[in-house]
C-alpha positions as CSV (number, residue, x, y, z in Angstrom):
1,X,11.1,17.6,12.0
2,X,9.2,20.8,10.9
3,X,5.9,22.6,12.7
4,X,3.5,20.6,10.5
5,X,5.0,17.4,10.7
6,X,5.1,17.8,14.5
7,X,1.3,18.8,14.1
8,X,0.8,15.9,12.3
9,X,2.3,13.4,14.9
10,X,0.3,15.0,17.6
11,X,-3.0,14.4,15.7
12,X,-1.8,11.0,15.3
13,X,-1.1,10.5,18.7
14,X,-4.5,11.9,19.8
15,X,-6.3,9.8,17.2
16,X,-4.2,6.7,18.7
17,X,-5.1,7.1,22.1
18,X,-9.0,7.4,21.4
19,X,-8.9,4.2,19.7
20,X,-7.2,2.4,22.3
21,X,-9.3,3.9,25.5
22,X,-12.4,4.9,23.9
23,X,-15.1,2.8,26.4
24,X,-16.7,2.1,22.8
25,X,-13.8,0.6,21.5
26,X,-11.9,-0.8,24.4
27,X,-13.6,-4.3,25.0
28,X,-12.3,-6.7,27.5
29,X,-11.5,-10.4,26.1
30,X,-14.4,-12.5,27.7
31,X,-13.1,-15.7,29.6
32,X,-14.8,-17.6,27.4
33,X,-12.9,-16.7,24.4
34,X,-9.4,-17.6,25.8
35,X,-7.4,-20.0,24.3
36,X,-6.3,-21.6,27.5
37,X,-3.7,-23.6,25.2
38,X,-2.2,-21.2,23.1
39,X,-1.9,-22.5,19.5
40,X,1.5,-22.4,17.4
41,X,1.9,-22.6,13.8
42,X,4.0,-21.6,11.2
43,X,3.7,-18.7,8.3
44,X,4.8,-19.4,5.0
45,X,4.7,-16.4,2.4
46,X,6.4,-16.3,-0.6
47,X,6.1,-14.4,-4.0
48,X,8.1,-15.4,-6.9
49,X,8.0,-12.3,-9.5
50,X,9.0,-11.1,-13.0
51,X,7.8,-7.7,-14.0
52,X,9.3,-5.9,-17.2
53,X,8.9,-2.1,-17.3
54,X,9.5,-1.0,-21.0
55,X,9.5,2.8,-20.5
56,X,10.9,5.5,-22.3
57,X,9.5,8.4,-20.6
58,X,11.6,11.2,-19.6
59,X,10.0,11.0,-16.0
60,X,11.3,7.2,-15.4
61,X,13.4,4.7,-16.6
62,X,13.0,1.2,-17.5
63,X,13.5,-1.5,-15.4
64,X,13.5,-5.5,-15.1
65,X,12.9,-7.3,-11.9
66,X,12.9,-10.7,-11.2
67,X,13.4,-13.0,-8.3
68,X,11.4,-14.1,-5.0
69,X,11.4,-13.2,-1.7
70,X,10.1,-15.6,1.2
71,X,8.5,-14.5,4.9
72,X,8.6,-17.3,6.9
73,X,8.5,-17.6,10.8
74,X,6.3,-18.6,13.9
75,X,2.9,-17.5,15.0
76,X,1.5,-17.8,18.3
77,X,-2.2,-17.5,18.9
78,X,-2.8,-16.3,22.3
79,X,-6.6,-15.9,22.3
80,X,-9.3,-15.7,19.5
81,X,-8.8,-11.9,19.8
82,X,-4.7,-11.7,20.1
83,X,-1.8,-13.1,17.9
84,X,2.0,-12.8,17.8
85,X,4.4,-13.6,14.9
86,X,8.0,-13.3,14.3
87,X,10.1,-14.4,11.7
88,X,12.6,-13.3,8.7
89,X,12.1,-11.8,5.1
90,X,14.6,-12.4,2.7
91,X,14.6,-11.0,-0.9
92,X,16.8,-12.3,-3.9
93,X,16.9,-10.8,-7.5
94,X,17.8,-13.5,-9.9
95,X,21.7,-13.3,-10.8
96,X,22.6,-12.1,-7.3
97,X,24.5,-14.3,-5.4
98,X,23.3,-13.2,-2.1
99,X,20.3,-11.8,-0.6
100,X,19.6,-8.4,-1.5
101,X,17.3,-8.0,2.1
102,X,17.5,-9.5,4.9
103,X,14.8,-8.0,7.4
104,X,13.6,-9.5,10.9
105,X,9.8,-9.8,11.3
106,X,7.9,-9.4,14.3
107,X,4.3,-8.2,14.7
108,X,1.6,-8.1,17.7
109,X,-2.0,-8.0,16.4
110,X,-5.1,-7.6,18.5
111,X,-8.8,-7.3,17.7
112,X,-9.7,-3.8,19.9
113,X,-13.2,-4.6,19.5
114,X,-15.7,-6.4,17.0
115,X,-14.6,-4.0,13.8
116,X,-11.4,-2.5,15.0
117,X,-8.2,-4.5,14.6
118,X,-4.8,-3.0,16.1
119,X,-1.4,-4.2,14.3
120,X,2.0,-3.2,15.3
121,X,5.4,-3.4,14.2
122,X,5.5,-5.5,10.7
123,X,2.2,-4.2,9.5
124,X,1.8,-6.3,6.6
125,X,1.4,-3.1,4.0
126,X,2.3,-2.3,0.1
127,X,-0.5,-3.3,-1.8
128,X,-2.6,-4.6,1.0
129,X,-3.5,-0.9,1.7
130,X,-5.0,-0.7,-2.0
131,X,-3.9,2.7,-2.7
132,X,-4.6,3.9,-6.2
133,X,-1.2,3.7,-8.7
134,X,-0.8,7.7,-9.0
135,X,0.1,7.3,-5.2
136,X,1.2,3.8,-5.2
137,X,4.1,2.5,-7.6
138,X,3.5,-1.3,-8.2
139,X,7.2,-2.2,-7.9
140,X,7.0,-1.3,-4.4
141,X,5.1,-4.4,-3.8
142,X,8.2,-6.8,-4.6
143,X,11.1,-4.4,-3.9
144,X,10.0,-2.7,-0.7
145,X,7.6,-5.3,1.2
146,X,8.4,-4.9,4.6
147,X,6.9,-1.9,6.1
148,X,7.1,-1.7,10.1
149,X,5.0,0.9,12.1
150,X,1.0,1.0,13.3
151,X,-1.9,0.2,11.4
152,X,-5.7,0.3,12.2
153,X,-8.0,-2.1,10.3
154,X,-11.5,-1.0,10.3
155,X,-14.6,-3.6,8.9
156,X,-18.0,-2.5,9.1
157,X,-20.8,-3.3,6.5
158,X,-20.8,0.3,5.4
159,X,-17.5,1.4,5.9
160,X,-13.8,-0.3,5.7
161,X,-10.8,1.7,6.7
162,X,-7.0,1.2,6.9
163,X,-4.8,3.4,8.8
164,X,-1.2,3.2,9.1
165,X,2.3,5.0,9.9
166,X,4.8,3.2,8.1
167,X,8.0,4.4,9.7
168,X,10.4,3.4,6.9
169,X,13.8,5.6,8.1
170,X,15.0,5.3,11.5
171,X,17.8,7.8,12.9
172,X,19.9,7.9,15.8
173,X,21.9,11.3,16.9
174,X,24.1,11.8,14.3
175,X,23.2,9.8,11.4
176,X,24.0,10.8,8.0
177,X,20.6,10.6,6.6
178,X,16.9,11.5,7.3
179,X,14.6,10.0,9.0
180,X,11.4,9.2,6.5
181,X,7.6,8.0,7.1
182,X,4.3,7.9,5.8
183,X,1.1,8.3,7.4
184,X,-1.9,6.9,5.2
185,X,-5.7,6.4,5.4
186,X,-7.7,4.4,2.8
187,X,-11.4,4.6,3.1
188,X,-14.2,2.9,1.2
189,X,-18.2,4.2,2.2
190,X,-20.4,1.7,0.8
191,X,-23.6,4.3,0.2
192,X,-25.8,1.7,-2.1
193,X,-25.6,-2.0,-2.3
194,X,-28.5,-3.3,-4.6
195,X,-28.8,-6.3,-7.0
196,X,-28.1,-4.6,-9.7
197,X,-26.2,-1.3,-8.7
198,X,-23.6,-0.6,-6.2
199,X,-22.4,3.1,-5.2
200,X,-19.4,3.9,-2.9
201,X,-17.0,6.2,-2.2
202,X,-13.5,5.8,-1.9
203,X,-11.2,8.3,-0.3
204,X,-7.3,8.2,0.3
205,X,-5.0,10.4,2.4
206,X,-1.5,10.1,1.9
207,X,1.1,12.5,4.1
208,X,5.2,12.0,3.4
209,X,7.7,13.4,5.4
210,X,11.5,13.5,4.9
211,X,13.6,15.4,7.9
212,X,14.7,15.3,11.8
213,X,16.4,17.1,14.5
214,X,19.4,14.7,15.5
215,X,20.7,14.1,12.2
216,X,23.8,15.6,10.6
217,X,22.4,15.4,7.0
218,X,22.1,19.1,5.3
219,X,19.2,18.0,3.2
220,X,16.5,20.2,3.4
221,X,13.3,19.1,5.2
222,X,10.6,17.8,3.0
223,X,6.8,17.4,3.7
224,X,3.8,16.4,1.4
225,X,0.2,15.8,1.3
226,X,-1.8,13.7,-1.3
227,X,-5.6,13.5,-1.0
228,X,-8.0,11.9,-3.6
229,X,-11.9,11.1,-3.3
230,X,-14.1,9.6,-5.8
231,X,-17.1,7.8,-6.7
232,X,-17.4,4.1,-7.7
233,X,-20.4,2.9,-9.6
234,X,-20.5,-1.1,-10.4
235,X,-23.1,-2.7,-12.5
236,X,-23.2,-6.6,-11.9
237,X,-24.1,-8.6,-15.3
238,X,-24.7,-11.9,-13.8
239,X,-22.8,-13.7,-11.4
240,X,-19.6,-13.5,-13.5
241,X,-19.7,-10.0,-14.9
242,X,-19.6,-6.6,-13.3
243,X,-18.6,-3.1,-14.9
244,X,-17.3,-0.1,-13.0
245,X,-17.2,3.4,-13.8
246,X,-14.7,5.2,-11.1
247,X,-14.1,8.8,-11.5
248,X,-11.4,10.1,-9.0
249,X,-10.1,13.6,-8.0
250,X,-6.7,14.2,-6.8
251,X,-5.2,16.8,-4.8
252,X,-1.2,17.4,-3.8
253,X,0.6,20.1,-1.8
254,X,4.1,20.5,-1.0
255,X,6.8,22.9,-0.4
256,X,8.0,24.9,-3.3
257,X,11.1,25.7,-1.2
258,X,12.5,22.3,-1.6
259,X,10.1,20.9,-4.1
260,X,9.8,21.7,-7.9
261,X,6.2,22.3,-7.4
262,X,4.4,23.4,-4.0
263,X,0.7,22.1,-5.2
264,X,-1.3,20.4,-8.0
265,X,-4.0,18.4,-8.8
266,X,-5.7,15.8,-11.2
267,X,-8.3,13.6,-11.8
268,X,-8.1,9.9,-13.1
269,X,-11.4,8.2,-15.0
270,X,-11.5,4.4,-15.0
271,X,-14.0,2.0,-17.0
272,X,-13.3,-1.8,-15.4
273,X,-15.0,-4.9,-16.8
274,X,-14.3,-7.8,-14.4
275,X,-14.5,-11.6,-14.2
276,X,-14.4,-14.4,-12.2
277,X,-10.4,-14.5,-13.0
278,X,-9.8,-11.5,-15.9
279,X,-10.0,-7.6,-15.1
280,X,-9.6,-5.1,-17.8
281,X,-9.7,-1.6,-17.6
282,X,-9.3,1.9,-19.7
283,X,-8.7,5.0,-18.3
284,X,-8.0,8.7,-18.8
285,X,-5.2,10.8,-16.5
286,X,-5.1,14.5,-16.8
287,X,-2.7,16.2,-14.3
288,X,-1.4,19.7,-13.6
289,X,1.8,20.1,-11.5
290,X,0.9,16.5,-9.5
291,X,3.4,14.7,-7.6
292,X,3.3,11.7,-5.1
293,X,6.4,10.3,-3.2
294,X,5.9,7.0,-3.8
295,X,3.5,6.8,-6.6
296,X,4.2,5.8,-10.2
297,X,6.3,8.2,-12.1
298,X,4.6,7.9,-15.3
299,X,1.4,9.9,-13.7
300,X,3.8,12.5,-11.8
301,X,5.1,15.8,-13.2
302,X,8.5,15.4,-11.6
303,X,10.9,12.9,-12.8
304,X,13.0,10.6,-11.0
305,X,16.1,10.3,-13.3
306,X,19.4,11.9,-12.3
307,X,18.8,14.8,-14.9
308,X,16.3,17.3,-13.3
309,X,13.3,17.1,-15.9
310,X,9.4,18.0,-14.9
311,X,6.6,18.5,-17.2
312,X,4.0,20.9,-15.8
313,X,1.2,19.2,-17.7
314,X,0.5,15.5,-17.7
315,X,-2.1,13.6,-20.1
316,X,-2.5,10.1,-20.2
317,X,-4.2,7.1,-21.7
318,X,-4.1,3.4,-19.7
319,X,-5.1,0.4,-20.4
320,X,-4.6,-2.7,-17.6
321,X,-5.2,-6.4,-18.4
322,X,-4.9,-9.0,-15.4
323,X,-5.4,-13.0,-15.0
324,X,-5.5,-14.9,-11.5
325,X,-6.3,-18.0,-10.7
326,X,-5.8,-20.5,-7.9
327,X,-3.7,-23.4,-8.9
328,X,-4.0,-24.8,-5.1
329,X,-5.4,-23.8,-1.9
330,X,-3.3,-21.0,-0.6
331,X,-1.6,-20.5,-4.2
332,X,-2.4,-18.0,-6.8
333,X,-0.6,-17.4,-10.3
334,X,-1.2,-14.1,-11.5
335,X,-0.2,-12.4,-14.8
336,X,-0.9,-9.0,-16.5
337,X,0.1,-6.0,-18.9
338,X,-0.3,-2.1,-18.2
339,X,-0.1,0.4,-21.4
340,X,0.5,4.0,-20.6
341,X,0.1,6.2,-23.9
342,X,1.6,9.5,-23.3
343,X,-0.5,11.7,-25.6
344,X,1.5,15.2,-24.9
345,X,5.4,13.4,-25.6
346,X,3.7,11.1,-28.2
347,X,5.1,7.8,-26.3
348,X,3.7,4.5,-25.5
349,X,5.4,3.0,-22.5
350,X,4.1,-0.4,-20.9
351,X,5.1,-3.7,-18.7
352,X,4.1,-7.1,-18.0
353,X,4.2,-9.3,-15.3
354,X,3.9,-13.0,-14.2
355,X,3.7,-13.8,-10.2
356,X,3.4,-16.6,-8.4
357,X,1.8,-16.2,-4.6
358,X,2.4,-18.9,-1.3
359,X,0.3,-18.1,1.4
360,X,0.5,-21.2,3.9
361,X,-0.3,-21.3,7.8
362,X,0.9,-24.6,9.1
363,X,-0.3,-25.7,12.3
364,X,2.3,-27.1,14.8
365,X,0.8,-27.9,18.3
366,X,-1.2,-26.5,21.1
367,X,1.3,-25.2,24.4
368,X,-0.1,-26.5,27.6
369,X,0.3,-24.4,30.2
370,X,2.7,-24.7,33.3
């Protein structure tokens, strides 16, 4: 682990300590909020997915994902503020006889304060973090849906923030591979909220590290940093339609000794029309030497293909359509299509998807003490 990453972890640890032991945030659970008979229930979540990526870009490859994952297990609510959940995650792709992933799940969740929540263990990440597409590839939602680490959620009227550590690869002495983790923060500051206009500032920070000191791998240590900031302006037409304009600026910092580019930048202009069930978006992306581990490669300057390829300047015109409806309580059906026109390579890449999400909690009983 290099010195920059060691400093990063120290800062994260200091911030964690301040959150846990600050007299402002440290709140004793009042006796009258305790659940004298803890509640036992069963969590059930599943995603059935079909997503087809028709990509011809030299920066990435096409892929069709079809299958499902299931996460099921008991939840024990110890009080109104504290719960423990356990279970198993099962991922199966269509055409495979065996599960592609079988991962145990365990999480501790506690409301530290009126506005702060702590999650340890399986942190319910991926699209729940609401990272933008240049920093988060949507396919990771169903291909890598389990994140383990720490997560802090802040929810106030004027600010919402998601701060997390996702330790995606753990190592022990002599392992032939490196440790790998992400540290992220997504924040939205509500500046103005009126009947005819809403103004907010979205902020993103994502740090990626791959390295270690006790592994036997000869691979170089990699650390990269992505930040973005923008302004979101929303105009509601009526109770059903809203129009949003969101310009964002992105920066990337890496290490030129082991990465193609050591720094880069980009900006993304998006115009979005939203209905109760429909979303439409058009966007313009312009980048110079931009990279983001975990981001959608169509936006990046470095290819994921086996044959090394990079393109310093990137320019895309994007379009998205999304439909979502509730077919039953806790059952959501969604479909969508994404288009990416590469102006520099004169090529059109597109994808379409159909997904069903089931998210249910079944009460079992209340447990009596003694």
